[in-house]
C-alpha positions as CSV (number, residue, x, y, z in Angstrom):
1,X,16.5,-1.3,24.2
2,X,13.7,1.2,24.7
3,X,15.6,3.9,23.0
4,X,16.2,1.8,20.0
5,X,12.4,0.9,19.9
6,X,11.7,4.7,20.0
7,X,14.0,5.6,17.4
8,X,12.7,2.8,15.0
9,X,9.1,3.9,15.7
10,X,10.0,7.5,14.8
11,X,11.9,6.6,11.5
12,X,10.4,7.8,8.3
13,X,10.3,4.3,6.7
14,X,8.4,2.7,9.8
15,X,6.0,5.5,9.9
16,X,5.4,5.2,6.0
17,X,5.0,1.2,6.6
18,X,2.6,1.8,9.3
19,X,0.6,4.4,7.3
20,X,0.4,2.0,4.2
21,X,-1.0,-0.7,6.2
22,X,-3.8,1.9,7.6
23,X,-4.7,2.7,4.3
24,X,-4.4,-1.0,3.1
25,X,-6.9,-1.8,5.9
26,X,-9.2,1.0,4.5
27,X,-9.0,-0.2,1.0
28,X,-9.5,-3.7,2.3
29,X,-12.7,-2.7,3.8
30,X,-13.9,-0.9,0.7
31,X,-13.0,-3.9,-1.4
32,X,-14.8,-6.5,0.8
33,X,-18.1,-4.4,1.0
34,X,-18.2,-3.8,-2.7
35,X,-17.1,-7.5,-3.4
36,X,-19.6,-9.2,-1.0
37,X,-22.4,-6.6,-1.8
38,X,-21.8,-7.3,-5.6
39,X,-22.3,-11.0,-5.1
40,X,-24.9,-11.1,-2.5
41,X,-27.2,-7.8,-3.4
42,X,-26.7,-7.6,-7.3
43,X,-25.9,-11.3,-8.0
44,X,-22.9,-10.4,-9.9
45,X,-20.4,-13.1,-10.7
46,X,-17.2,-13.0,-8.4
47,X,-15.0,-11.8,-10.9
48,X,-17.2,-8.7,-12.0
49,X,-17.8,-7.9,-8.3
50,X,-14.2,-8.1,-8.0
51,X,-13.5,-5.8,-10.8
52,X,-15.9,-3.1,-9.2
53,X,-14.4,-3.9,-5.7
54,X,-11.0,-3.0,-7.2
55,X,-12.0,0.2,-9.0
56,X,-13.6,1.4,-5.9
57,X,-10.9,0.6,-3.5
58,X,-8.1,1.7,-5.8
59,X,-9.7,5.2,-6.8
60,X,-10.7,5.9,-3.1
61,X,-7.1,5.4,-1.5
62,X,-5.0,6.7,-4.0
63,X,-5.0,10.4,-2.6
64,X,-4.5,8.9,0.7
65,X,-1.6,7.2,-0.5
66,X,-0.4,10.2,-2.1
67,X,-1.0,12.9,0.4
68,X,-1.0,11.3,3.8
69,X,1.3,8.2,3.5
70,X,4.2,9.8,1.4
71,X,3.1,13.4,2.0
72,X,3.4,14.6,-1.3
73,X,1.4,17.7,-2.4
74,X,0.3,18.6,-5.9
75,X,3.3,19.5,-8.2
76,X,5.6,17.8,-5.7
77,X,8.0,14.7,-7.3
78,X,6.3,13.3,-10.4
79,X,3.3,14.8,-11.8
80,X,-0.1,13.4,-10.3
81,X,-1.2,11.9,-13.6
82,X,2.3,9.9,-13.8
83,X,1.9,8.9,-10.2
84,X,-1.6,7.7,-10.8
85,X,-0.7,5.4,-13.9
86,X,2.0,4.0,-11.9
87,X,0.0,3.6,-9.0
88,X,-2.6,1.9,-10.9
89,X,-0.3,-0.3,-12.8
90,X,1.3,-1.7,-9.6
91,X,-2.5,-2.0,-8.3
92,X,-3.1,-4.2,-11.4
93,X,-0.8,-6.9,-10.0
94,X,-2.8,-7.4,-7.0
95,X,-6.0,-7.3,-8.9
96,X,-4.7,-10.0,-11.2
97,X,-3.6,-12.2,-8.6
98,X,-6.9,-11.9,-6.8
99,X,-8.8,-12.5,-10.1
100,X,-6.7,-15.9,-10.6
101,X,-7.2,-16.9,-6.9
102,X,-11.1,-16.0,-7.1
103,X,-11.5,-17.8,-10.0
104,X,-9.9,-21.0,-9.0
105,X,-11.7,-20.8,-5.5
106,X,-15.0,-20.2,-7.4
107,X,-14.4,-23.0,-9.5
108,X,-13.8,-25.4,-6.8
109,X,-16.1,-24.2,-4.1
110,X,-19.0,-22.5,-6.4
111,X,-20.4,-19.4,-4.8
112,X,-18.9,-19.9,-1.3
113,X,-18.3,-16.4,0.0
114,X,-15.8,-17.7,2.8
115,X,-13.6,-19.3,-0.2
116,X,-13.9,-16.3,-2.5
117,X,-12.9,-14.0,0.2
118,X,-9.8,-16.1,1.4
119,X,-8.9,-16.4,-2.1
120,X,-9.1,-12.4,-2.4
121,X,-6.9,-11.9,0.5
122,X,-4.3,-14.5,-0.7
123,X,-4.4,-12.9,-4.1
124,X,-3.6,-9.1,-3.3
125,X,-1.8,-10.3,-0.2
126,X,0.9,-11.8,-2.1
127,X,1.9,-8.3,-3.9
128,X,1.5,-6.2,-0.8
129,X,5.1,-5.8,0.2
130,X,6.0,-5.5,-3.4
131,X,3.6,-2.7,-4.1
132,X,4.9,-0.7,-0.9
133,X,8.4,-1.0,-2.2
134,X,7.4,0.2,-5.5
135,X,5.4,2.8,-4.1
136,X,8.5,4.3,-1.9
137,X,11.1,3.6,-4.7
138,X,9.2,4.8,-7.8
139,X,5.8,6.2,-7.7
140,X,5.9,8.4,-4.5
141,X,9.6,8.7,-4.4
142,X,10.7,10.8,-1.5
143,X,14.2,12.3,-2.0
144,X,16.4,11.7,1.2
145,X,19.2,14.1,1.9
146,X,21.4,14.3,5.0
147,X,19.8,16.8,7.6
148,X,16.6,17.0,5.7
149,X,13.2,16.9,7.6
150,X,11.5,13.7,7.0
151,X,7.6,13.2,6.1
152,X,6.5,13.7,9.7
153,X,8.6,16.5,10.6
154,X,11.5,14.6,12.1
155,X,15.1,15.5,11.1
156,X,16.9,12.6,9.7
157,X,20.8,12.5,9.3
158,X,22.1,9.5,7.4
159,X,25.2,8.1,8.5
160,X,27.3,5.1,7.4
161,X,27.9,2.3,9.8
162,X,31.7,1.9,10.4
163,X,31.5,-1.9,11.0
164,X,29.2,-2.9,7.9
165,X,28.8,0.0,5.9
166,X,25.0,-0.2,6.5
167,X,23.0,3.0,6.3
168,X,21.5,4.0,9.6
169,X,19.5,6.9,10.7
170,X,20.0,9.2,13.6
171,X,17.0,11.1,14.9
172,X,17.4,14.5,16.3
173,X,14.5,16.4,18.1
174,X,13.3,19.0,15.2
Protein backbone atom coordinates (compact mmCIF):
# COMPACT_ATOMS: atom_id res chain seq x y z
CA UNK A 1 0.00 0.00 0.00
CA UNK A 2 2.81 2.38 0.89
CA UNK A 3 4.49 1.74 -2.49
CA UNK A 4 1.23 2.54 -4.30
CA UNK A 5 0.87 5.81 -2.40
CA UNK A 6 4.51 6.69 -3.10
CA UNK A 7 4.07 5.86 -6.79
CA UNK A 8 0.87 7.89 -6.96
CA UNK A 9 2.52 10.86 -5.24
CA UNK A 10 5.32 10.81 -7.81
CA UNK A 11 3.00 10.54 -10.80
CA UNK A 12 3.15 13.65 -13.01
CA UNK A 13 -0.62 14.22 -12.99
CA UNK A 14 -0.71 14.08 -9.19
CA UNK A 15 2.10 16.61 -8.99
CA UNK A 16 0.38 18.87 -11.50
CA UNK A 17 -2.87 18.70 -9.54
CA UNK A 18 -1.12 19.56 -6.27
CA UNK A 19 0.76 22.46 -7.86
CA UNK A 20 -2.44 23.66 -9.52
CA UNK A 21 -4.08 23.66 -6.08
CA UNK A 22 -1.21 25.69 -4.60
CA UNK A 23 -1.37 28.26 -7.41
CA UNK A 24 -5.17 28.36 -7.04
CA UNK A 25 -4.70 29.12 -3.34
CA UNK A 26 -2.37 31.99 -4.25
CA UNK A 27 -4.94 33.29 -6.76
CA UNK A 28 -7.64 32.99 -4.09
CA UNK A 29 -5.64 35.09 -1.63
CA UNK A 30 -5.06 37.78 -4.28
CA UNK A 31 -8.75 37.61 -5.23
CA UNK A 32 -9.94 37.94 -1.63
CA UNK A 33 -7.61 40.82 -0.78
CA UNK A 34 -8.62 42.82 -3.85
CA UNK A 35 -12.34 41.91 -3.58
CA UNK A 36 -12.65 42.81 0.10
CA UNK A 37 -10.28 45.78 -0.17
CA UNK A 38 -12.29 47.19 -3.04
CA UNK A 39 -15.53 46.86 -1.11
CA UNK A 40 -14.30 48.06 2.30
CA UNK A 41 -11.52 50.53 1.45
CA UNK A 42 -12.74 52.00 -1.83
CA UNK A 43 -16.51 51.52 -1.42
CA UNK A 44 -16.77 49.73 -4.77
CA UNK A 45 -19.83 47.65 -5.46
CA UNK A 46 -19.15 43.90 -5.20
CA UNK A 47 -19.33 43.32 -8.96
CA UNK A 48 -16.77 46.02 -9.80
CA UNK A 49 -14.54 44.89 -6.96
CA UNK A 50 -14.77 41.29 -8.23
CA UNK A 51 -13.77 42.45 -11.71
CA UNK A 52 -10.63 44.07 -10.28
CA UNK A 53 -9.96 40.97 -8.15
CA UNK A 54 -10.35 38.64 -11.12
CA UNK A 55 -8.01 40.74 -13.24
CA UNK A 56 -5.32 40.94 -10.54
CA UNK A 57 -5.46 37.22 -9.72
CA UNK A 58 -5.60 36.01 -13.33
CA UNK A 59 -2.72 38.16 -14.56
CA UNK A 60 -0.62 37.33 -11.49
CA UNK A 61 -0.88 33.54 -11.60
CA UNK A 62 -0.70 32.87 -15.35
CA UNK A 63 3.13 32.72 -15.36
CA UNK A 64 3.04 30.36 -12.36
CA UNK A 65 0.59 28.08 -14.13
CA UNK A 66 2.62 28.13 -17.32
CA UNK A 67 6.12 27.75 -15.96
CA UNK A 68 5.78 26.04 -12.56
CA UNK A 69 2.63 23.91 -12.70
CA UNK A 70 2.97 22.77 -16.30
CA UNK A 71 6.71 23.47 -16.66
CA UNK A 72 6.55 25.09 -20.07
CA UNK A 73 9.23 27.51 -21.16
CA UNK A 74 8.79 30.26 -23.71
CA UNK A 75 8.45 28.79 -27.17
CA UNK A 76 7.53 25.34 -25.87
CA UNK A 77 4.13 24.01 -26.89
CA UNK A 78 1.71 26.66 -28.08
CA UNK A 79 2.70 30.30 -28.20
CA UNK A 80 2.45 32.29 -25.00
CA UNK A 81 -0.13 34.59 -26.62
CA UNK A 82 -2.30 31.63 -27.61
CA UNK A 83 -1.94 30.07 -24.16
CA UNK A 84 -2.81 33.40 -22.53
CA UNK A 85 -5.99 33.74 -24.61
CA UNK A 86 -7.08 30.15 -23.87
CA UNK A 87 -6.22 30.61 -20.19
CA UNK A 88 -8.16 33.86 -20.04
CA UNK A 89 -11.21 32.36 -21.76
CA UNK A 90 -11.28 29.41 -19.34
CA UNK A 91 -10.83 31.75 -16.38
CA UNK A 92 -13.70 33.92 -17.55
CA UNK A 93 -16.00 30.94 -16.92
CA UNK A 94 -15.15 31.10 -13.21
CA UNK A 95 -15.44 34.87 -13.26
CA UNK A 96 -18.94 34.76 -14.76
CA UNK A 97 -20.04 32.10 -12.27
CA UNK A 98 -18.67 34.24 -9.42
CA UNK A 99 -20.33 37.39 -10.72
CA UNK A 100 -23.71 35.66 -10.91
CA UNK A 101 -23.33 34.21 -7.41
CA UNK A 102 -22.11 37.55 -5.98
CA UNK A 103 -24.98 39.44 -7.59
CA UNK A 104 -27.53 37.03 -6.15
CA UNK A 105 -25.91 37.07 -2.68
CA UNK A 106 -25.66 40.86 -2.65
CA UNK A 107 -29.29 41.24 -3.68
CA UNK A 108 -30.38 38.99 -0.80
CA UNK A 109 -27.87 40.06 1.90
CA UNK A 110 -27.02 43.61 0.81
CA UNK A 111 -23.35 44.36 1.52
CA UNK A 112 -22.77 41.29 3.73
CA UNK A 113 -19.08 40.39 3.16
CA UNK A 114 -19.50 36.84 4.45
CA UNK A 115 -22.28 36.17 1.93
CA UNK A 116 -20.34 37.86 -0.88
CA UNK A 117 -17.19 35.83 -0.15
CA UNK A 118 -19.15 32.58 0.14
CA UNK A 119 -20.80 33.31 -3.21
CA UNK A 120 -17.41 34.11 -4.71
CA UNK A 121 -16.00 30.74 -3.57
CA UNK A 122 -19.08 28.93 -4.81
CA UNK A 123 -18.84 30.63 -8.19
CA UNK A 124 -15.24 29.93 -9.06
CA UNK A 125 -15.16 26.66 -7.14
CA UNK A 126 -17.77 25.16 -9.44
CA UNK A 127 -15.47 25.44 -12.45
CA UNK A 128 -12.13 24.70 -10.75
CA UNK A 129 -11.85 21.04 -11.82
CA UNK A 130 -13.04 21.81 -15.36
CA UNK A 131 -10.35 24.48 -15.66
CA UNK A 132 -7.66 22.06 -14.47
CA UNK A 133 -8.69 19.51 -17.11
CA UNK A 134 -8.90 22.18 -19.83
CA UNK A 135 -5.47 23.52 -18.88
CA UNK A 136 -3.96 20.01 -18.94
CA UNK A 137 -5.56 18.89 -22.19
CA UNK A 138 -5.63 22.11 -24.23
CA UNK A 139 -3.83 25.18 -22.90
CA UNK A 140 -0.62 23.70 -21.46
CA UNK A 141 -0.75 20.35 -23.21
CA UNK A 142 2.19 18.21 -22.18
CA UNK A 143 2.92 15.52 -24.72
CA UNK A 144 3.32 12.16 -23.04
CA UNK A 145 5.55 9.66 -24.79
CA UNK A 146 6.77 6.32 -23.55
CA UNK A 147 9.97 6.61 -21.59
CA UNK A 148 9.98 10.40 -21.50
CA UNK A 149 10.88 12.39 -18.43
CA UNK A 150 7.84 14.07 -16.90
CA UNK A 151 7.56 17.66 -15.70
CA UNK A 152 9.48 16.91 -12.49
CA UNK A 153 12.27 14.77 -13.91
CA UNK A 154 10.68 11.38 -13.17
CA UNK A 155 10.83 8.88 -16.03
CA UNK A 156 7.35 7.72 -16.98
CA UNK A 157 6.56 4.63 -19.02
CA UNK A 158 3.00 4.10 -20.17
CA UNK A 159 1.75 0.53 -20.18
CA UNK A 160 -1.64 -1.00 -20.90
CA UNK A 161 -3.30 -2.88 -18.07
CA UNK A 162 -3.91 -6.41 -19.35
CA UNK A 163 -7.15 -6.88 -17.44
CA UNK A 164 -9.02 -3.71 -18.29
CA UNK A 165 -6.94 -1.87 -20.87
CA UNK A 166 -6.55 1.05 -18.48
CA UNK A 167 -3.48 3.19 -18.81
CA UNK A 168 -1.05 2.93 -15.93
CA UNK A 169 2.24 4.59 -15.24
CA UNK A 170 5.28 2.72 -14.04
CA UNK A 171 7.78 5.07 -12.49
CA UNK A 172 11.48 4.42 -12.70
CA UNK A 173 14.28 6.17 -10.90
CA UNK A 174 15.67 8.86 -13.18
